[in-house]
KOLVOVO-120793 format. One record per atom (N, C-alpha, C): x, y, z. Coordinates in pm, whole numbers, plus 32768, in hexadecimal, padded with zeros to 4 digits. Example, Ala and Ser with C-alpha at 12.3 -4.5 7.8 and 13.67 -1.06 7.14 Angstrom:
! KOLVOVO-120793
85277DC7830C84CE7E3E830C85287EB6830C85057F1F82C485577F9682CA850A80038313
END
This chain:
! KOLVOVO-120793
8122D0B05E7880B3D07F5E0D808FD13D5DF18080D1745DA7803DD2255D9A7FCCD2015D837F58D2465E007EE0D2455E457ED5D2185E537F40D1965EF57F18D1305F347F0CD1795FA17EBED15D5FFE7EB8D19E60857F21D15260D87F4CD1CB61227FBED1C161A27F86D11A620F7F20D0EE621B7ED2D08662627E53D04462247E51D00262357E00CF7861FF7D99CF7562797D9CCFD462D87D52CF6363657CB7CFFF635C7C42CFE4637A7C03D042638E7C04D062640A7C1AD05864927C54D07064E57CA1D0FF64E07CE5D13164A47D72D171646F7D1DD1BF64417C8FD1F6641E7C8CD20363967C09D25D63F87C26D2E363BB7BA7D38463D87B1AD36F636E7AB5D3AC639D7A28D3C963617A3AD41E62FC79DED40A62AF7A2BD48462117968D41D61E97915D46261AA78D2D43561617861D3B76169783ED3E362207817D35B6201782AD2D6625D78FDD2CF61F87939D23161D479E5D23362297A35D1E462197ADBD22862587B20D24061CE7B39D2B062007BD5D2AE61CB7C33D2D661D47CA8D29961B47D3CD2D661F27D7DD37961FA7DB5D39F62667DB8D3FC625D7E19D44961EE7E87D3DB61D17EBCD41F613A7F0CD3C360DD7ED9D3D2607A7F00D34C601B7FA3D37D5FF47FD7D30E5FB58055D31B5F7A8051D37C5F08808CD3D65EB78099D41F5E46801FD4435E467F96D45E5E987F1BD4AB5ED07F39D5415EC57EE5D5885EB37ED0D6195EF77E52D62C5F437E59D6775FB07DADD69560057D8FD70060017D3BD73560187D0BD79960337D07D7D260E37D3DD7EE60F37D55D7DF61BE7CE4D82F62127CBED8A0619A7C4DD8CE61FB7BD4D85D62467BD0D84B616C7B61D7AB61A07B39D76662267C01D74662157C12D70E626C7BD4D72962D37C54D79C631C7C01D7E663A37B8CD7DB63AF7AFED83763557AAED81C63997A63D766639C7A9ED70A632E7A4CD68B636B7AADD66164167B03D67064227B4BD68964D07B02D69E65177AEDD6F865237AA6D742657E79F7D720656879B0D6ED64F4795FD6E9650E7951D63B653B79D0D5DB655279BCD5B1657D79D0D5A0662279FFD626664579F2D656670779A1D61A67197925D68066EA78D4D6E16710784DD64E66E7785ED5CB66C6781DD57366857857D4E4671978D1D53F671978CAD4EC678C78C4D4F0682D78D0D5DD685A788BD5F968D177E9D5BF68D47786D5C9683B76FDD5A1686A7701D51B68927727D4F768767723D4646893778FD42169197799D439697E77D4D42F69DD77F1D39669FF77AAD33069E877AED2C16A2E7799D24669C47769D29B694B7766D27368B777AAD1C2689C782AD275682E7879D20467F678E8D1D76835793BD162684C79B5D129687E7A33D1A4681A7A55D1E768477ACED1EC680C7B82D1F4685E7BBAD1E467CF7C92D1DB67E97CA7D21F67B27D34D22767C47D4DD282679B7E23D25467647DFED243673F7EC5D21766C87F4ED26D66F77F4DD30D66B37F63D35D66E97F4BD3C867427ECBD3D5676D7EABD47067A57E54D49167597E76D4A3669F7E4AD4C566567DF1D47F65CA7DC8D41765E07D95D3CB659F7D57D34565EF7CC8D39D65A17C50D34866107C2DD2BD65AC7C31D24366127C09D1D265D87B7FD18D66057B3AD14365CD7A77D0F4662C7AC8D08B66227A9AD02A667F7A98CFBB66D079FBCF9466877A1BCEDE66547956CEC366677905CECC6714788DCF0566F8784DCEE5675C7863CE7E67AF784BCE746860783ECDA5685F77E0CD59685B773BCDC2681776D5CD9067C1770BCD45673B7751CD896710777BCD3D66AF77F1CCBB66687864CCE666DF78AECC846704784ECBFC66FD7803CBE8675E778BCBA1677D7772CB4067217748CB8A66D776CCCB7C667B7721CB24660F77A0CB5A65E9784CCB5A65A57857CACD65B17849CAC666137865CA47665C7814C9B7665C779DC9E1668E7717C992666D7716C94865D27722C9BC65817708C9AA64D57768C94C64C177E4C985650C7858C8C064BD7857C854650C77D9C87A656177DAC7FA65DA784EC78665C978A7C7F2662C7957C7AC663E7909C74F66D57993C71266B97995C66C66E679FCC688674879F0C62467EB7A55C65568327B06C5B867C47B60C60667B07BFBC5CF67637C13C62466BF7B57C65666D17B81C676661D7C27C702662C7C5EC75565BD7C7CC77665E27C5DC81A65577C60C87B65C27C24C8F065A07C8CC92E65827C83C9A265027CC8CA3364D57CACCA8F64C57CA4CB0465077C95CB6865117CC7CBB964B17CB7CC2564737D1ECC43640C7D00CCFC641E7D5DCD0B645A7D48CDDB64897CF7CDA665017D22CD6D657F7D06CD5065F17D28CDC1668A7D23CE5466677CFCCE9566AD7D39CE8A67537CC3CE99679F7D0ACE5A67E87CCDCDD668367CC6CDA067F57CD7CCFC67FF7C40CCD468417BD7CCFC684B7B4DCCEA682B7AE5CC3D68317AF7CC6C67967ADCCBE9673E7B56CB88677E7BDDCB7767557BFECB1567977C1CCACE68287BFBCB1F68717BF8CB21693F7B7BCB0269267AF1CAF468E47A94CACD68F97A72CA5F68C07A72CA3C68477AAFC99E68017AE5C98168507B68C99368927BD1C92568D57B6DC91669697B12C95B69977AD0C9686A247A4CC9276A417A13C92869E27983C8D669C8795BC87B699D79C7C86668EE79A6C7E868F67A41C7A468E57AC3C7B168EA7B25C72C693E7B42C73D688E7B46C7A968647BBFC79067BE7C3FC80667E37C6EC7AE675D7CF4C7DF67397D14C84F670E7D2BC8DB67557D01C96166F67DB1C9D366DD7DBFC9CF66847DFCCA3866757DEECA95661A7E05CB16663C7DEDCBB8663E7E69CBED65D47E50CBFD65707ECACC45651D7EC7CCEE652D7F1BCD2A65327EF4CDD865207F7ACE0065087F96CE8B64CA7FF4CE9E6476801CCF26650A7FCDCF326544801BCF6A659F8048CF3C667B80C0CF64665080EECF1766C080B0CF416781807ACFA4674B8057CFCB67E17FABCFB167C97F76CFA567A67EF2CF4267D37EF1CEA167C27F92CE7867877F9FCDDD679F7FC4CDE0681D8020CE4A68598028CE1668E77FA0CE2B690B7F43CEC268EE7ED4CE9C69607E8CCE22698D7E77CDE468E57E1ACD8B68D37E5FCD1569697F04CD0E69727F20CCB369997F2ACCC96A297F0BCD4B6A6E7EC3CD346AEE7E77CD246B097DEDCD576AC27D85CD636AEC7D47CC926AC27D94CC516A697D91CBBF6A607DD2CB8D6AE57E32CBB26AFE7E6ECB976B8B7DC8CBB36C3E7DD9CC256C1D7D71CC486C877CEACBEB6C367CD4CBC06BDB7C42CB556C2B7C8DCACB6C0E7CFFCACA6C147D1ECA136C537D3DC9F76BA67D1DC9EB6B567D19C9826AA57D9FC9C46A927E0CC9DB6AC67E90C9FB6A837EC4C9766A407EA2C9106A877EB8C88E6A337E77C85869BC7E23C86369B77DC8C89E69397DB9C8C868CF7DB7C976691A7DC9C9DF68DD7E65CA3168807E80CA10680D7EF5CA9667F47EF4CAC067AE7F5DCB1667A77F76CB8767517FF7CBB267207FBCCBB566968070CC14665E8067CC7965EC80E3CCF165DA80E8CD2D659680EDCD27652A809ACD0564DA80CACCCF64258064CD0363AD8071CD1563478012CD5D62EE7FC2CCB662DA7F33CCF062D17ED9CC9962C47F2ACC5962107EFBCC8B61B77F47CC5D61527FC3CBEA612E8010CBEB61B9807DCB9861EB8025CB1162147FD1CB08625C7FB0CAC962B17F69CA4362617FADC9E162B37F94C94962667F03C92162997E9DC8F0624D7E21C90C62757DD5C83E625F7E54C7EA625A7E74C77762137E24C722627F7DB6C6F262A47DC4C66062F87D57C71D637D7D55C720633D7CF5C79063C27C55C78F63857C23C74F642A7B69C736640C7B29C7B663D07B40C84764177B08C8DF642F7B4BC91964077B2CC9AA63A57B6DCA19639B7B0BCA7863D07B1ECB0E63FB7A90CB5264337B22CBF0643B7AC7CC2363CD7B19CCC663B07AA3CD2163877AF4CD6D63CB7AB3CE2E63D17AEFCE6563567AECCE5C62E87B2DCECE62607B0DCEC2623E7B72CF4661FC7B1ACF9A61957AD7CF2D61097A7DCF8860B77A53CF0760517ADACF2E5FDA7B0BCF5B5FCC7B8FCF435F897BE8CEC25FC27C14CEB2602F7C44CE5A60367C0ECDEC609F7B70CDC560687B54CD42606F7B72CD175FD67B61CD895F577B25CD3F5EEB7C17CD2F5EB57C38CD7A5F0D7CCFCD325EE57CF3CC8F5F357C88CCBA5F8E7CB6CC175FFB7C95CB975FBA7C0DCBCB5F3A7BC1CB5A5F087C1FCAD25EFB7C81CB0C5E947CB6CA605E5F7CE1CA375ECF7D51CA8E5F357D88CA3A5FB97D31C9CC5FDF7CA4CA1E602F7C2CC9EA607B7C22C94F601A7C06C94F5FA57BDAC8E45F507C56C8795F1E7CA7C8D35F4B7D33C84F5EDF7D77C81C5F967D77C8575FFB7DA8C80D606E7D21C7F360B87CC8C7E460EF7C56C78461197C47C73A60E77C04C6B5611F7BBAC64C60F87B57C64B60EE7AFEC61A60BC7A7BC61C60A87A43C5CA615279D2C6276136798AC63261D879EFC68862287A68C6EF624B7A3EC741627B7A15C7A062607A2EC7EF62AB79B9C84162C479DCC90662D979AEC965628579CBC9F362AB7981CA4062D279A4CAA76304790CCAF36344795BCBA763277902CBB5631D793CCC54631778F9CC9C63497923CD2E638978D3CDAE63F4789ACDFC63627824CE09632D7811CED962D07822CE92625D78A7CE54621078BDCE39619A7894CDD2616B7885CDB360B07851CD3360AF7905CCFB605278DECCD05FED795DCC7D5FD2795ECC7F5F2D78D7CCF75F087926CD475E4D78A1CCA85E4178D9CC475DA878A6CC3E5D60785FCB995DCD78C6CB745E0D7869CB035E4C7822CB0D5EC87783CAF55EA0770CCADA5EAC7711CAD05F76770BCAF75FB876EDCAE7605876ABCA34606B7678C9DD60A47674C9A560EE75FAC97A61487613CA0261DE75E7CA3861E675E7CA9562277553CAEF626F75A4CBA46263754ACBC962E2755ECC05632F750ECC1D63B47527CCFB63CC74D4CD0863F774DFCDA5640A7492CDBF649F750BCE1E64D174C9CE45656C74EACED665487472CED865BE7419CF8065D074BFCF7366597511CFE66656756AD00D66CC7543D09566BD7547D0E66765751BD150676D75AAD17D67777629D142679B76B4D15267A176FCD171670076C2D13866A876D4D11A65F276F9D1B965F577A6D20265A6775ED278659877C6D25C64EB780FD1EA64F8783FD1E9644277FED1D163D177FDD1DB638077D1D19F630876FBD1DA62FC76ACD179630B7622D19663387619D1C363A6763BD21863D57602D246647E757BD1F864AA75BFD1AC653A757AD16A6556752DD0C86546756CD09D64E37554D046648E75EFCFBD647E75E8CF7164A3766ECF0F6454762FCED4642F7692CEA263AE769ACDCD638776BCCD84636076C2CD0863AE773FCCA963C37703CC48633D776ACC3B62FD774ACBB9628E7791CB5B62917786CACC628577B4CA626283779FCA3061F2785BC9FA61A5782AC9BC6168789BC91C61987871C87E614378B1C83D615178E4C82160E3796CC7D4610679D2C7CA608B798FC72B60177959C7455FC77925C6EE5F9F7978C65A5F377958C5E65F6279A4C58A5EEF799EC5945E8979F5C56B5E1C79F0C5845DBF799EC4E35D5F790EC50A5D3C789CC4CF5CE378AFC4B95C9178FFC5025C2078F8C52A5B80790CC4525B3378BDC4065AD278D7C4025A8D7856C39B5A897873C3175A567816C2A35A50785AC23E5ABE77A9C2185AFB77BEC1CE5B58774FC16E5AF67796C0E35B757720C07A5B4876F4BFE25BC07668BFE45BCB7658BFA05C207626BF2C5BF8762DBE995C1475D0BE285C0B758BBE345C7A7520BE555C617466BE3B5CD67442BDC45C807436BD6C5CB573E7BD0F5C9E733FBCE55CC77356BD5C5D2D72DBBD625D3E7256BDB35D0072C1BDD95CE1729BBE765C80728ABE455BE57276BE055B9372B6BE0E5B19733ABE0E5AEF7375BDE35B34743BBDA55B077473BE315B2874D2BE385A9B750ABEA55A9874EFBF695A9D7506BFA15AEC74D9C02C5ADE7583C0A35ADC7559C0EF5A8D75F3C1435A70759DC1D05A907608C23D5AE67602C2805B07767AC2D25AA77666C3615A6976A3C3855A3B769FC4315A907728C47C5A9F770DC4B35B007794C5255AFC773FC5CB5B07779CC6335AA57775C6625B3177DEC6935B9677DFC7165BCF7856C7795BE9780AC8165C0C7839C8595C2B783DC89A5CB67890C8A35CF07898C8745DB97871C8305DAF77D8C8365E2D778DC7DE5E657712C7E85DFE771CC7EA5DAF76C8C8115D257697C7AA5CD27648C7365CE27645C6D65C5375CDC6A85C2175FCC6AB5B807582C6A45B317594C5E55B2B751FC5985B1B755CC5185B3774C9C4DE5AC474F4C4C85A5C74B7C4505A1974B2C3B45A647433C34C5A317452C2E85A7B73E7C26059FF7406C1F259EE73EFC19B599B741AC11359F2735DC0DE59DA7358C0575A1A7358BFD759B87385BFBF59927392BF2F593D737CBF7658C37389BFFA58A773D4C0265840733CC086580072C3C05758667273C0F0586C72A2C16958AD7252C1EC587F728AC25358CC723BC2745931727EC2CD59CE7225C2BD5A3371E6C34A5A3571CDC36C5A7E7184C4005AAE71E1C4185B36725AC4805B5172BBC4AE5BC6725CC5245BF0720EC4D95C6D71BFC5675C977230C5BE5CF7726CC5B45D1D72F2C5E85D7A735DC5AE5D9373AFC5FE5D897469C5D15DB3748DC6385E1574EDC61A5E62751CC66F5EE875D5C6085EEB7624C66B5EFD768CC6195F2E76EEC6775FA776BFC64660027702C66260857783C65760C777D1C66B60917867C63C60A4787BC5B760707877C58160AD78CCC4C5607777E7C4B56085778EC4C460817728C4A6608E76B7C4C45FF776C3C4465FDE7653C45D5F257614C43B5F457552C4785F1C74DBC4735F3A74B5C4295E837468C3E55E9B7414C4225E147398C3CE5E137305C42A5E067261C3F35DF1725BC3EE5D33722DC3475D367240C3445CA3719CC2D45CB87127C2FC5C2C7106C2FB5C0C70B7C2935B847089C2285B3C7091C1F95AEA705CC1675B0E7082C1225A6F701BC0995AA87071C0305AAD706EBFD35B03708DBF8A5B2B7087BF0F5B207077BE9B5AC47002BE405ABA6F76BE1A5AAF6F77BE705A516F19BECE5A176EB4BF265A9F6EFDBF4B5AC86EB1BF815B7E6EE4C0105B756E74C0675BB56EBEC0D85BC26F1EC0BD5C326F90C1155C586FD1C1345CB36FD7C14E5CD17032C1BF5D417097C2065D8970D9C1EB5DDA7145C2225DA571DBC1B15E19723EC2395E3E7245C2445EA172B2C2AC5EFA730FC25B5F3B7372C2975ED773FAC2595EE5744DC2B65F6674D3C2535FBF7505C2876038755EC286600A75F6C2A6602676A1C24C600676D3C2A55FFD774DC26E607277C1C2BE606B7820C2A65FE27869C3365FA878B1C3075F7D791FC2D05FD179B9C2755F567A08C2755FD67A5FC2505F417A95C28E5EF47B29C29C5E8D7AB3C2795E287AE6C21E5DE17A80C1F55D477A07C15A5DB479E9C17C5E2A7971C1565E2378E7C1725E6778A1C17A5E3177FEC19B5E9477C8C1245EF9779DC1525F7A776AC0DB5FAD7714C1375FF8767BC0AB603C7631C0E4606875BBC09160387537C0E0606974CDC07960417430C0C15FE673F0C0705FAA7379C0D15F4C732BC0A05F9972AAC1035FA97231C0B95FDE71CFC0A45FAB719DC08A5F89711DC05E5F1E70BAC0765F24705BC09E5EE66FEBC0CA5F276F63C0AB5E646F12C02B5E7D6EBBC0325DF06E42C0435DE76E53C0BD5E696D90C0965E966D4AC0355EE06D64BFAB5EDB6D38BF5C5EEF6DB3BF255F956E13BEE95F7A6EE0BEE15FD86EF7BF095FCF6F44BF34604C6FCCBF9E607E704ABF5D60A070A3BF58603A711BBF0660947180BF5B606B71F6BF0260907292BF90607A72BEBEDC60847329BF156058738CBEB25FED73E0BF005FE47462BE8E5FDD7519BF2060047524BEF85F80755ABF735F4775BFBFD25EE37612C0325ECB7660BF9A5E7E7706BFB45E537706C00B5DC5776AC04C5DC57767C08A5D4177E5C0A95D0C7862C0495CBD78D6C0725C7C78ECC0FB5BF17952C12F5C167933C1875BBD79A2C1285B53798FC1595ADD7990C12C5A577A15C1805A0E
END
């Protein structure tokens, strides 16, 4: 494709203007004087911070940058990885995320990379760490990697590559799956959480700082949901509009419009804070439920200022 990079991995790309760009694009021309200046600037920065940034090399000419250990730790912490879950690292480099996921959490982890030498290095590192039974690596283009059934996806890629991956992530990952990205977001998809770390060894992007982003793949909550709640005046109606994990909800109880004070969709978990008149009393209700296909099932915490109680909540999609 004209103008497309020869590589899609952050670790294959040189530093330029505070971001990462490939050395060559198909069909594009380059100012080689500027490239040489950029290359020598990199060498100068590296010499000035001998022990700061971890560097590795593809073929002796193209530098790549790995995620610092503190970033790897925070990425896996945000993902809340559990033993036995499946993790895929897109652009796995030397394998450190995959190896840590297997070693610390007991996850079944796969790293994919387009560079055979890096895949071999990662396999050797996994063997040295004693996790080769859980950590595996394959030479593969990340756009051809099957993500169905994966619990956690980690990545450190270019912003434009993240955007190209966005439809694949949403289409293939099931609700509740987690996506964690180092430094770059997913464009129009708002993140669920973001943490920023101050790092002396950080030399890419915003010098000295790394950002780690988390997304949970949202369940589909769109539509009209009906719940029969005799304890709360009878039939309730929930009309939900959704874009990514952002939901807008209208609620009626017994035909009366309620005030929705808050709504949050986090993976498969839906929470709604509702206020209005129930049985002639001003009432606050906190609905919390899990979406499963055409059903939401959970509970409702009810408070009218005098009493508080919890009742079952089950809503069906109409």
